C-alpha positions, 0 to 999 in steps of 0.5 A, a space after each residue: 539712814 538707808 542707802 542703795 548703790 548702783 553700778 553704772 557707766 552712764 555713757 551717756 546718762 539717759 531716761 532709763 538711768 533716771 528711772 532706775 535711780 527713782 525705782 531703786 530708792 522706791 523698792 529698797 526704801 533708801 533715802 540716798 542713792 550712791 553711784 559707782 561709776 566708771 571713769 574716763 574709760 569703759 568696760 567695752 575697751 573704749 573712752 567714754 563719750 564724755 569725761 567723768 566730770 560731765 557724766 557726774 554732773 549729769 547723773 546728779 541732775 538725774 537723781 543720784 546723791 553721790 558719785 564715786 569713781 570705779 578704779 580704771 583697772 576694774 572699769 575696763 575689765 571683763 564682767 567678772 572683774 568689773 563686778 567684783 571691784 564695784 561690789 567690793 567698793 560698795 561693801 567697804 563703804 557700808 552701803 545697805 543695798 545694791 540695785 541693778 537692772 536685768 532682763 530677767 527681773 527676778 532676783 531669786 532666779 538670778 541668785 539660784 543661777 549665781 549659786 550654780 556658777 559659784 559651785 563650779 563642780 569638776 564636771 562643769 569645769 571639764 565640760 566648759 573646757 571641752 566647749 572652749 576647745 571646740 572653738 566656742 567663745 567663753 560666754 557661749 561655752 559657759 551657757 552650754 555647759 550649765 544648760 547641759 548640767 542643769 536642764 531647767 536652765 535650757 528654757 531660760 538661756 537668756 539668763 546666761 546670754 543677756 548683758 544685764 543678766 550677765 552683769 547681775 550674776 557677777 554682782 551676785 557672785 561677788 557678794 556671795 563670795 565675799 560674804 557681804 551683808 549688802 542686800 541685792 535687788 533687781 529691776 526689770 529692764 524696760 524699753 530698748 535692749 542693751 544692744 539696740 543701736 536704733 533710737 526708740 521713742 523716749 527710752 533708747 539704749 546708750 549705744 543707740 544714743 552714741 551711734 546717733 550722735 556719731 552718725 548724725 552730729 545732731 544733738 537734737 535727735 537725742 533730746 527726748 532720750 534724756 532728762 532736760 537737765 542732762 541734755 542741757 549739760 551735753 549740749 553745752 559741752 558738744 564740740 568742746 569736750 565731747 563726743 569722744 569715740 574709740 577711733 580717737 585712740 588711734 594715734 596714741 595706741 599706734 605709738 604705744 604698740 610700736 614702742 613696745 613691739 619688740 618686747 611683746 605685750 604678755 605683761 599686760 592684763 588679759 593678754 596671753 602669748 597668742 594674742 601678743 604674737 597676733 598683735 605683733 604680726 598684724 601691726 604693719 597693717 595698722 590703720 586705726 584702732 577700730 579696724 585693728 580690733 576687727 583684724 585681731 578678733 577671731 572665732 573665739 576672741 570677740 571684738 570687745 575682748 580685743 578692744 579691752 586688751 589693747 586699752 590695757 596696753 595703752 593705759 599700762 594696766 599690768 597683769 601683776 597689778 591686777 593679781 595683787 589688787 584682787 588678792 588684797 581686796 580689790 580697792 584701797 580708797 573711794 574717790 568722790 567725783 561729786 555729790 548733792 549738797 543736801 547729801 551732807 548727812 550721807 557723807 558723814 555716815 560714810 566717813 563713819 562706816 567706811 573701811 577705806 579712806 574717802 578721797 576728795 582732794 588728790 593732794 591729800 590722798 598720799 597721806 591717807 592711802 597707806 598701802 603702796 599698792 593703793 597709791 599705785 592704783 590711784 596713780 593709774 587712775 590719774 594717768 588714765 585721766 590725763 590720757 583722756 584729757 590728751 584725747 580731748 585736747 587733740 580733738 577739740 583744742 581744749 587745754 590739757 586738764 591737770 587731774 590734781 586741779 579738778 574740783 568735785 562736782 557739787 549741786 
């Protein structure tokens, strides 16, 4: 029984995702596709447009066999941490292959570039720091330093610049660093690019779909962008539990920032003293979450970096916790969100192969997670889910969902 893993957000699930699942099984020869999916908050520092259970149902109807939640600490982190947490989860589950989309489409080219990044020679580190001190954001500084030391990369700068390539490189780095036996594959991304904000024919980006829904409030406009089964799920939930947008965080975030203004925010993950001071200085001008991110961004600190930092404050994601989790192997459990009923043999295999417990019922989790740090990680996942449920309740009037009572999605 061969398995392939995909790491995704499905925010929301669309035709490109269905294509990737089908191609992943085809190129790897895998019988089952396991998805490591972000929960209710995503990497760009925002709430997912739909809750994780709705997105799980959509992914299962779109061809996935099993959905496992990526813990919130890694789901809301930069590419390096996001990839490391997800890759560790796949590795501990005993998955055979990892398949990811990329603009490059050549696994050998990406693997060679990942080796260069891992080497981190003294010369590279010095040049990187010099570029950062000159005011370059980290991604551009890294690209400039690598191209200066490896001229052959200068003609392939998009390898270091394109979003799916960047994530792919981090997946490869994570697998190489851990000595994982997982075999990586990549599929060349087709259709719209990651950052395209306008709808294409039938293969638009998730960003374009989100922005169309936000601006038009007309689900019919995105009907052709996803499998019909997924559209039916989204249409049924529209105006009841979704769409949720970054601006919906505004009131909760304002309260959290005001409550902790005096102490500052340096204890939270990815927040240094400079950013903490800037948050405190700008807080009197706070109007909403989106405009506050715009106010805080600088020449070398991007909007996305700011939005992630603010989300870490809201969700109580501490630097000390992240340090411990990374030091202890990233993940302590695999929480199953949903699966295909016909995938029962897969679950039996994973229970046998996995080096971490599979969590299907939160009530049983405490007895199965023996590490105090593992229980803390799970508590943070639960808190994030309850905060998201509060956003949905505030916006749509739905009752606040108790995460302990949520059922696994089975199709």
